[in-house]
C-alpha positions in Angstrom: 89.7 77.5 72.6 89.2 73.8 72.0 91.3 71.5 74.0 93.3 69.1 71.8 93.5 65.4 72.5 97.3 65.6 72.7 96.9 68.3 75.5 94.6 65.9 77.5 97.1 63.1 77.0 99.9 65.4 78.3 98.1 66.1 81.5 97.2 62.4 82.0 100.7 61.3 81.4 102.0 63.8 83.9 99.4 62.7 86.5 100.5 59.0 86.0 104.2 59.9 86.2 104.0 62.2 89.3 101.7 59.9 91.3 104.4 57.3 90.8 107.1 59.7 91.9 105.4 60.5 95.2 104.2 57.0 95.8 100.5 57.4 96.1 99.7 54.4 94.0 101.5 52.0 96.4 100.1 50.2 99.4 100.0 53.5 101.4 101.2 57.0 101.4 104.8 57.5 102.7 105.0 53.8 103.7 102.0 54.0 106.0 98.6 52.2 106.2 96.8 55.4 105.0 95.8 56.3 101.5 96.3 59.8 100.1 92.7 60.8 100.8 93.0 59.5 104.4 96.2 61.4 104.9 94.6 64.6 103.5 91.8 64.3 106.1 94.3 63.7 109.0 96.4 66.7 107.8 93.3 68.9 107.6 92.2 67.9 111.1 95.7 68.7 112.5 95.4 72.3 111.4 93.0 73.2 114.2 91.7 71.9 117.5 88.1 71.1 116.3 86.7 71.0 112.8 83.0 70.8 111.8 82.4 67.7 109.7 80.4 69.7 107.1 83.3 72.2 106.7 85.8 69.3 106.4 83.7 67.7 103.6 83.4 70.9 101.7 87.1 71.8 102.1 88.2 68.4 100.7 85.3 68.0 98.3 84.5 64.5 99.7 81.3 62.5 99.4 79.4 62.6 102.7 79.0 58.9 103.0 82.6 58.2 102.2 83.8 60.7 104.8 81.5 59.4 107.4 82.8 55.8 106.9 86.4 57.1 107.1 85.8 59.0 110.3 84.0 56.0 111.8 87.1 53.9 111.0 89.4 56.5 112.5 87.3 56.7 115.6 87.4 52.9 116.0 91.2 53.1 115.7 91.4 55.8 118.3 92.6 58.6 115.9 89.6 61.0 116.2 86.8 61.8 118.6 83.4 63.1 117.3 80.7 65.0 119.1 77.4 66.7 118.3 77.4 70.5 118.1 75.5 72.3 120.9 72.2 73.5 119.7 72.1 71.4 116.5 72.3 67.6 117.1 72.4 67.1 113.3 75.9 68.6 113.0 79.1 67.1 114.3 82.6 68.4 115.1 85.7 66.1 114.9 89.1 66.4 116.4 92.3 64.4 116.5 93.1 62.5 119.6 96.5 62.3 121.1 97.0 59.1 119.1 95.7 60.9 116.0 98.2 63.7 116.4 101.0 61.1 116.7 99.9 59.6 113.4 99.9 63.0 111.8 103.4 63.7 113.1 104.6 60.4 111.6 103.0 61.1 108.2 104.3 64.7 108.2 107.8 63.7 109.1 107.9 60.9 106.5 106.6 63.2 103.9 109.2 65.8 104.6 111.9 63.2 104.5 110.8 61.8 101.1 110.5 65.3 99.6 113.9 66.3 101.0 115.5 63.1 99.5 113.8 63.9 96.2 115.1 67.5 96.1 118.6 66.7 97.4 119.0 64.2 94.6 118.6 67.0 92.0 121.4 69.4 90.7 120.7 72.9 92.0 119.6 74.2 88.5 117.1 71.3 88.1 115.8 71.8 91.6 115.1 75.5 90.9 113.4 74.6 87.6 111.3 72.0 89.3 110.1 74.3 92.1 109.4 77.1 89.7 107.3 74.8 87.6 105.4 73.6 90.6 104.7 77.1 91.7 103.4 77.9 88.2 101.0 74.9 88.3 99.8 75.9 91.8 99.4 79.5 90.7 97.4 78.7 87.5 95.2 76.0 89.1 95.1 76.9 92.7 95.2 80.6 93.3 91.9 81.6 91.8 89.7 80.0 94.5 92.3 81.1 97.1 91.6 84.8 96.2 88.3 84.6 98.1 89.8 83.3 101.3 90.0 85.5 104.3 93.4 87.0 105.3 94.0 87.8 108.9 97.0 89.4 110.6 98.3 88.4 114.0 101.2 89.0 116.3 104.3 86.8 116.5 104.1 83.3 118.0 106.8 80.8 118.9 108.4 79.5 115.7 107.4 82.5 113.5 110.9 84.1 113.7 112.5 81.0 112.3 109.9 80.7 109.7 110.5 84.3 108.6 114.3 83.6 108.2 113.6 80.3 106.4 111.0 81.7 104.0 112.9 84.9 103.1 116.1 83.0 102.5 114.4 80.4 100.3 112.2 82.7 98.3 114.9 85.3 97.5 117.2 82.5 96.5 114.6 80.9 94.2 113.3 84.2 92.8 116.4 86.4 92.7 119.2 83.9 92.9 120.6 85.5 96.1 123.0 83.4 98.1 123.1 82.5 101.8 124.6 85.9 102.8 121.1 87.3 102.3 119.7 84.7 104.6 122.4 85.6 107.1 121.3 89.3 106.9 117.7 88.3 107.6 118.8 86.3 110.6 120.7 89.3 111.9 117.7 91.6 111.5 115.5 89.2 113.3 118.0 88.7 116.1 118.3 92.5 116.5 114.6 92.8 116.7 114.4 90.3 119.5 117.5 91.6 121.4 116.5 95.3 121.4 112.8 95.1 121.0 110.7 98.0 122.4 107.0 97.2 122.0 106.0 100.9 122.1 108.1 101.6 119.0 108.4 98.2 117.2 106.0 95.5 116.1 105.8 92.6 113.7 102.9 90.7 112.1 102.2 87.3 110.4 99.5 87.0 107.8 97.4 83.9 107.7 94.9 82.4 105.3 93.0 79.2 106.0 95.1 78.7 109.0 98.4 78.8 107.2 101.1 81.4 107.3 101.3 83.3 104.0 103.4 86.4 104.8 105.0 88.7 107.3 106.3 92.2 108.0 108.3 94.1 110.7 108.1 97.7 111.8 111.3 98.7 113.6 112.8 101.9 115.0 115.4 103.6 112.8 115.6 106.7 115.0 113.3 108.8 117.2 111.5 110.2 114.2 111.7 107.5 111.6 110.3 104.0 111.5 111.6 101.4 109.0 109.4 98.8 107.3 111.4 95.6 107.0 111.1 92.0 105.8 107.9 92.2 103.9 107.2 88.9 102.2 104.2 87.1 100.7 104.1 83.4 99.9 103.8 82.7 96.1 100.4 80.9 96.5 98.9 83.9 98.3 100.0 86.7 95.9 97.0 88.6 94.5 95.0 88.1 97.7 95.8 91.5 99.1 98.2 90.1 101.7 101.0 92.5 101.0 98.8 95.6 101.1 97.2 94.5 104.4 100.7 94.0 105.9 102.0 97.3 104.7 98.9 99.2 105.8 99.1 97.7 109.3 102.8 98.6 109.5 102.0 102.2 108.5 99.1 102.4 111.0 101.3 101.2 113.8 104.1 103.7 112.9 101.6 106.5 112.8 100.1 105.7 116.2 103.5 105.3 117.7 104.3 108.9 116.9 106.9 108.6 114.1 107.1 111.5 111.7 108.1 109.3 108.8 108.4 105.7 107.7 111.0 104.4 105.2 112.0 101.2 103.6 114.9 99.7 101.5 114.2 97.4 98.6 115.7 96.7 95.2 114.7 97.1 91.6 113.8 93.4 91.4 110.8 93.6 93.7 108.5 95.4 91.3 105.2 93.9 92.6 106.1 95.3 96.0 106.8 98.7 94.5 103.1 98.9 93.5 102.0 98.1 97.0 104.3 100.8 98.4 102.9 103.4 96.0 99.4 102.6 96.8 100.2 103.0 100.5 101.6 106.5 99.8 105.3 105.8 99.7 107.5 107.8 97.4 110.7 106.7 95.8 113.4 108.9 97.4 116.7 107.5 96.4 118.2 105.2 93.8 121.5 103.7 95.1 124.4 102.9 92.8 124.8 99.2 92.1 126.8 97.2 94.5 127.9 93.5 94.7 125.8 91.9 97.4 124.2 88.4 98.0 126.1 87.0 95.0 124.5 89.5 92.7 124.6 93.1 91.5 122.0 94.8 93.6 120.3 98.1 92.7 119.0 99.5 96.0 116.0 101.8 96.3 114.9 103.9 99.3 111.2 104.7 99.7 109.7 107.2 102.2 106.3 108.2 103.5 105.5 111.2 105.7 103.2 110.4 108.6 
């Protein structure tokens, strides 16, 4: 279908408006000496200890000469260190120095503050509409290339439990309208997992893609024969990448090897995409609970089971 001139004008007008909102047309990003592109490079370098320059250029789609000059300036300012790769002197790796990580922390903190100020200045309804629209834009323009990125599962690290509570609380509020009592329930589940954890019978995993956390899941002991799958969630930008299926399959594998006879889970009628994941993993809908008032909503609970 041919793109109308008015449609092009709409996109250009939005770009001009939003770059003004986030301040990238000013002297520097978040009141700093660094441009948006420079801040993107610093942020990308902060995601890992060492980064090959070629991979950095491809990830950010930057001109080789432009990136080289930027890195040389960063090196002169003490922000990065570069070295040749062993076995191939033509290739370089780059890493942030201690000073560089201080600059990243400053940029990150200022960005968080500005975004929080922006969102806190909006009524709740407008905030939800804005975030939903942003997820739509990200999903339409960003998810297709992301589908080809590798997804890896790992065990819990410091900070993951807080992230699980935060993301479950935020996502279920945004997508289901559930109130803070749901987030309180998640916090209780996580606290119980830590307090009574038996590694032979229970485990948890974080899914990562491109070095970022994109989902999580818990397998907990319900009784001697039954395991319970809990707290499955997948970040909106990672949906369609197989993250949910990978997490569920790992949970079932662990429960099987632990010696459980069955694994079950509780969910609601709202989580239809997850239902398809459970069905593919061999779960069967066993019980439809009567509606109850929970989390500021009328909740229709479902119990799914799978024999192991």
